[in-house]
C-alpha angles and dihedrals in degrees: 000000000000117000095243091051092052091046090052092049094050089051091049089048094050093048090046086054093051099250113157118239098220107164149000123213127181087268108026147039107217126215134186118210125242115266090240092072091064099230123152115265089247094062115108135175115224114206113192103233098191104085089182091060112122089230095047097105094051095042093047091049090055092046091052092050089053091052089049091052088054095040110030089179091064113116093213098165096074120353108018087220130127114263090214 
């Protein structure tokens, strides 16, 4: 999959799961989790927004693993959609 496609699918997934897009920096899109997940109010998810960054592949792989820990039903290998 191309980097931009993966980036867009992660955004779609986060919004579908009711994460709030709270800020954009030069490097990251920042999301806050839905209250139902029980995270502290300080927790934020940082999605690298420069798909041309030399560390993008490694960074996005780590971010997908984090999301998979939060949502074990996530099919992150191909569609980034919930199986259920």
